[in-house]
C-alpha positions in Angstrom: -20.0 -22.7 -14.4 -21.7 -20.2 -13.2 -19.3 -20.3 -9.9 -16.5 -21.1 -11.9 -17.3 -17.3 -13.5 -18.1 -15.6 -10.3 -14.2 -16.6 -9.2 -12.9 -15.1 -11.8 -14.4 -11.5 -10.8 -13.3 -11.8 -6.9 -9.7 -12.7 -8.9 -10.2 -9.5 -10.6 -11.9 -7.6 -8.0 -8.9 -8.8 -5.9 -6.3 -7.7 -8.3 -7.6 -5.0 -8.0 -7.8 -4.3 -4.7 -4.3 -5.7 -4.1 -2.4 -3.6 -7.0 -4.2 -0.4 -6.1 -3.5 -0.6 -2.1 0.2 -1.5 -2.9 1.0 1.5 -5.3 -1.3 3.9 -2.6 0.7 2.3 0.3 4.2 3.2 -1.4 3.4 6.9 -2.4 2.1 7.7 1.0 5.9 6.2 2.6 7.9 7.1 -0.3 6.1 11.1 0.5 6.8 10.0 4.2 10.0 9.2 3.7 10.6 12.5 2.4 9.8 14.3 4.3 11.4 12.6 7.6 14.2 13.7 5.5 14.4 17.0 4.4 12.1 18.6 6.2 13.4 17.8 9.5 14.9 20.1 12.2 12.1 22.6 12.0 12.4 23.0 8.2 8.9 24.6 7.0 9.2 24.6 3.4 6.0 27.6 1.8 4.1 25.9 -1.3 2.0 28.6 -3.6 -2.3 27.3 -3.2 -4.3 25.8 -0.7 -1.4 23.6 1.2 0.1 26.4 3.5 3.0 24.6 3.3 5.2 22.2 4.8 5.7 21.2 7.7 6.5 17.4 9.9 5.1 17.0 12.2 5.0 13.0 14.4 1.1 13.0 15.3 0.4 10.2 18.1 -3.7 10.8 18.3 -6.1 10.5 15.3 -7.4 13.2 13.4 -6.5 16.4 14.2 -4.2 15.1 17.5 -7.7 13.6 19.1 -6.4 10.7 21.2 -2.8 11.0 21.5 -2.4 9.9 25.0 -4.3 6.2 23.8 -1.9 5.8 20.7 -1.9 2.0 20.9 -6.1 2.5 21.1 -6.1 4.5 17.6 -3.9 1.5 15.6 -6.0 -1.5 17.1 -9.4 0.4 15.9 -6.9 1.0 12.6 -6.2 -2.5 12.2 -9.5 -3.4 12.9 -10.4 -1.2 9.9 -7.8 -3.0 7.9 -9.1 -6.3 8.1 -13.2 -5.2 7.7 -12.4 -3.2 5.1 -10.9 -6.5 3.0 -13.7 -8.3 4.4 -15.9 -6.1 2.5 -13.8 -5.6 0.2 -14.0 -9.8 -0.4 -18.0 -9.3 0.1 -18.5 -6.4 -2.3 -19.7 -7.4 -6.0 -18.5 -4.1 -7.8 -15.6 -3.0 -9.3 -16.4 1.3 -8.4 -16.8 -0.2 -4.4 -13.5 -2.4 -4.8 -11.6 0.9 -5.7 -13.3 2.9 -2.7 -12.9 -0.3 -0.9 -8.7 0.0 -1.7 -8.0 3.2 -1.3 -9.6 3.1 2.7 -7.4 0.0 3.1 -4.7 2.4 2.0 -5.6 5.5 3.8 -5.9 3.3 7.1 -2.4 0.9 6.0 -0.1 4.0 5.5 -1.0 5.3 9.2 -1.3 2.2 11.0 2.3 1.4 9.1 3.5 4.3 11.2 2.5 3.5 14.7 4.2 0.7 14.5 7.1 0.9 12.5 8.2 4.3 15.1 6.5 3.1 18.4 9.1 2.2 21.2 6.0 0.6 23.6 3.1 -1.4 22.0 1.5 0.3 19.2 2.5 3.7 20.4 3.9 5.4 17.1 3.3 8.5 15.3 2.2 9.2 12.2 3.9 11.2 9.7 2.1 13.8 8.6 3.5 17.1 6.7 1.1 18.7 4.8 0.2 21.8 6.3 -2.9 23.1 5.9 -3.1 25.6 8.5 -6.0 24.8 10.8 -4.2 21.1 10.0 -1.2 18.4 9.3 -1.7 15.7 7.0 -0.3 13.0 4.8 -1.1 10.7 2.5 -2.7 8.1 3.5 -5.5 11.0 5.2 -6.2 12.1 1.9 -7.5 8.3 0.8 -9.2 7.6 3.8 -10.6 12.0 3.0 -11.2 10.9 -0.9 -12.4 7.1 0.6 -14.9 8.4 3.0 -16.8 11.2 0.2 -16.4 8.5 -1.9 -18.7 6.0 0.2 -21.4 9.3 0.3 -21.3 9.6 -3.5 -22.0 6.1 -4.6 -25.1 6.1 -1.4 -26.3 8.7 -2.5 -25.8 7.6 -6.3 -27.2 3.8 -4.6 -24.4 2.0 -6.5 -24.8 -1.5 -5.2 -22.7 -3.2 -3.5 -23.3 -6.2 -4.3 -25.5 -8.6 -6.8 -26.1 -11.2 -5.2 -29.5 -12.1 -3.7 -30.0 -11.5 -0.1 -30.1 -14.6 2.3 -33.3 -14.7 4.2 -32.5 -14.8 8.1 -31.4 -17.8 10.1 -34.4 -19.7 12.0 -37.0 -18.0 9.0 -39.7 -18.6 6.5 -37.5 -17.7 3.0 -39.8 -14.7 1.6 
């Protein structure tokens, strides 16, 4: 009976993870498609507020263009991050952690999609960035990654448990 209850909770967390990721990735990809359609040919749109404006940039590197000569390595790291996030999401028993992991997955997957979709070789595509902050240009997936990173720090700081499952004893040693 306990096993069935746990499976139900896992199914609920998986459903939430998948639903949030699907919506978030769709929003990221739609905004990038709009940027590609509307901001080509050097068009820059000024905006009031914290954003300097909208400006299309194709970023082959990571944050702030770092590693632009190693795009395929960045792509493999993003793929590994997506897989790790899925494993972590399956291991957590916390809905809050599930939401944060889904947001992190959405950001990593959204930029990985660009690297695959716009590649001319092995995972060498550039990410579509269009939110000009003045010091950097990013996209919606970058916002997800930033929010998820901040949320992880807050969850750890507030001691929000990742799992309520009892820890297993080490292999080869006696249980304490």
